[in-house]
C-alpha positions as CSV (number, residue, x, y, z in Angstrom):
1,M,0.0,0.0,0.0
2,L,2.7,2.6,1.0
3,N,5.7,0.6,0.0
4,I,6.8,0.0,3.5
5,G,8.6,-3.2,4.4
6,G,8.5,-5.3,7.6
7,G,11.6,-3.8,8.9
8,E,10.4,-0.2,8.5
9,I,7.2,-1.0,10.2
10,A,9.0,-2.5,13.2
11,L,11.2,0.6,13.4
12,I,8.1,2.8,13.4
13,L,6.5,0.7,16.1
14,I,9.6,0.8,18.3
15,V,9.9,4.6,18.0
16,A,6.2,5.0,18.8
17,L,6.5,2.8,21.8
18,L,9.5,4.9,23.0
19,L,7.7,8.2,22.4
20,L,4.2,7.2,23.7
21,G,4.9,4.6,26.3
22,P,3.2,1.3,26.8
23,K,0.0,2.8,28.3
24,R,-0.9,5.1,25.4
25,M,0.1,2.7,22.5
26,P,-3.3,0.6,22.7
27,E,-5.2,4.0,22.7
28,L,-3.3,5.2,19.5
29,A,-3.9,1.7,17.9
30,R,-7.6,1.8,18.7
31,G,-8.0,5.4,17.3
32,L,-6.1,4.5,14.3
33,G,-8.3,1.4,13.7
34,K,-11.5,3.4,14.0
35,F,-10.1,6.1,11.6
36,L,-9.1,3.5,9.0
37,R,-12.5,1.7,9.3
38,E,-14.4,5.0,8.9
39,F,-12.1,6.0,6.0
40,R,-12.7,2.7,4.2
41,R,-16.5,2.8,4.8
42,Q,-16.7,6.4,3.4
43,T,-14.5,5.5,0.3
44,D,-16.7,2.4,-0.4
45,D,-19.8,4.5,-0.2
46,V,-18.4,6.9,-2.7
47,R,-17.2,4.3,-5.0
48,T,-20.6,2.5,-4.9
49,M,-22.4,5.8,-5.6
50,V,-20.1,6.6,-8.7
51,E,-20.4,3.0,-10.1
52,R,-24.2,3.2,-9.7
53,E,-24.3,6.6,-11.6
54,F,-22.1,5.3,-14.3
55,Y,-24.2,2.2,-14.7
56,E,-27.5,4.4,-14.8
57,M,-25.8,6.7,-17.4
58,D,-24.8,3.6,-19.5
59,R,-28.4,2.3,-19.4
60,E,-29.7,5.8,-20.5
61,I,-27.2,5.9,-23.3
62,Q,-27.7,2.4,-24.7
63,P,-31.2,3.0,-26.2
64,L,-29.9,6.2,-27.9
65,A,-27.1,4.2,-29.4
66,G,-29.4,1.6,-30.8
67,G,-28.5,-1.0,-28.2
68,P,-30.8,-3.5,-26.5
69,P,-33.5,-1.9,-24.2
70,P,-32.5,-1.8,-20.6
71,K,-33.7,-4.7,-18.3
72,A,-35.5,-4.1,-15.1
73,V,-32.9,-4.4,-12.4
74,S,-33.6,-4.5,-8.6
75,P,-31.7,-1.8,-6.6
76,S,-29.5,-4.4,-4.8
77,A,-28.4,-5.8,-8.2
78,V,-27.4,-2.2,-9.4
79,D,-24.6,-2.2,-6.8
80,A,-23.0,-5.3,-8.1
81,A,-23.9,-5.1,-11.7
82,V,-21.4,-4.5,-14.4
83,P,-22.5,-3.3,-17.9
84,P,-22.1,-6.1,-20.5
85,H,-20.2,-3.7,-22.8
86,A,-19.0,-0.2,-23.2
87,P,-21.4,2.4,-24.6
88,G,-21.3,2.4,-28.4
89,D,-19.9,-1.1,-28.6
90,S,-22.0,-3.6,-30.4
91,P,-22.0,-7.2,-29.1
92,S,-20.2,-9.7,-31.1
93,P,-22.3,-11.9,-33.5
94,E,-21.1,-15.1,-31.8
95,K,-22.6,-14.0,-28.4
96,A,-25.9,-12.9,-30.0
97,G,-27.1,-16.4,-31.1
């Protein structure tokens, strides 16, 4: 993720232990864990929203480009759905039959 090796992480932990002491290290780790959990949740929410918007845009563009009409999709399926092909691409004849 950040190109940090095992030795570098160990050095950072030793320096943090020396600076903070053994009593404050668990508090720091807990706070860091909460921050990372919240950060991941927020980025997942944004990613899901962007993917949903792109998928809806693709569904709106396909009828204009002469593609097949959009299928009815449940809201839960929209989160995991991936468009079958990029807008403007026509499906290959082999897959059509």
